[in-house]
C-alpha positions in Angstrom: 14.7 8.9 -33.0 14.6 7.0 -29.7 11.6 7.4 -27.5 12.3 8.0 -23.8 9.9 6.2 -21.5 9.0 7.8 -18.3 9.8 5.4 -15.5 8.0 5.8 -12.2 9.5 4.2 -9.1 7.0 2.1 -7.3 6.3 3.4 -3.8 4.6 1.9 -0.8 2.0 4.1 1.0 0.8 3.5 4.6 -2.9 4.0 5.0 -4.2 4.4 8.6 -7.4 2.4 9.3 -9.6 1.6 12.2 -7.8 -0.9 14.4 -9.3 -4.4 13.7 -10.7 -3.4 10.3 -7.5 -3.9 8.3 -8.7 -7.0 6.4 -12.1 -5.5 5.7 -10.4 -2.3 4.3 -8.1 -4.5 2.1 -11.1 -6.4 0.8 -13.0 -3.2 0.0 -9.9 -1.7 -1.6 -9.3 -4.7 -3.7 -12.9 -4.7 -5.0 -12.8 -1.0 -5.8 -9.4 -1.2 -7.5 -10.6 -4.1 -9.6 -14.0 -2.5 -10.6 -12.5 0.9 -11.4 -9.3 -0.5 -12.9 -7.0 1.6 -10.7 -3.3 0.6 -11.4 -2.4 -0.5 -7.9 0.3 -3.2 -7.7 -0.3 -4.7 -4.2 -2.1 -4.4 -0.9 -0.4 -5.6 2.2 -2.0 -6.2 5.6 0.7 -7.1 8.1 -0.6 -8.9 11.2 2.2 -7.4 13.4 1.2 -3.8 12.7 -2.4 -3.0 13.7 -4.3 -0.1 12.2 -2.4 0.1 8.9 -2.8 -1.2 5.4 0.1 -0.7 2.9 -0.6 0.0 -0.8 2.0 -0.3 -3.5 1.4 2.1 -6.3 3.2 4.4 -8.7 2.0 7.6 -7.1 0.0 9.1 -4.3 -2.8 10.2 -6.6 -3.6 6.5 -7.3 -3.8 5.7 -3.6 -6.0 8.8 -3.0 -8.3 7.5 -5.8 -8.4 4.0 -4.3 -9.1 5.0 -0.7 -11.7 7.7 -1.5 -15.0 6.8 0.1 -13.8 3.5 1.6 -15.1 2.8 5.1 -12.7 2.6 8.1 -10.0 4.5 6.3 -8.7 7.2 8.6 -5.9 8.9 6.6 -3.1 8.3 4.2 0.5 8.6 5.3 3.4 9.6 3.1 4.8 7.1 0.8 8.4 5.9 0.6 10.4 4.2 -2.1 10.6 0.5 -2.0 14.0 -0.3 -0.7 16.2 -3.3 -1.5 15.9 -4.2 2.2 12.2 -4.5 1.9 12.3 -6.3 -1.4 14.8 -8.8 -0.1 12.3 -10.2 2.4 10.5 -13.1 0.9 7.8 -14.3 3.3 4.9 -12.2 4.6 5.8 -12.7 8.2 9.3 -11.4 7.6 8.0 -8.5 5.6 5.6 -7.6 8.4 8.5 -7.6 11.0 10.7 -5.5 8.7 7.9 -3.0 8.1 7.3 -2.7 11.8 11.0 -2.1 12.5 11.4 0.4 9.6 8.4 2.6 10.4 6.5 3.7 13.5 
């Protein structure tokens, strides 16, 4: 018998932060994720988009667990599927510009 593996599509979640505290939030999140071994794939802090940190994870429950109790986190936005358009961008500056155009 063949086992069927559940495949979760990775999603990117926008987390609203205090403006100017994006890097601090990313550092705090990275430390918490590492200590508690939360399966988060990436944290993105685009310079062109102030007040937001993006988290790549398999589901919103993982993001909720990661941001719980972290200072300067204001709220979590809805996630969206990683699109080929977003994956095609290779440099961080291009990704930031793409995210800024695709969202708010």
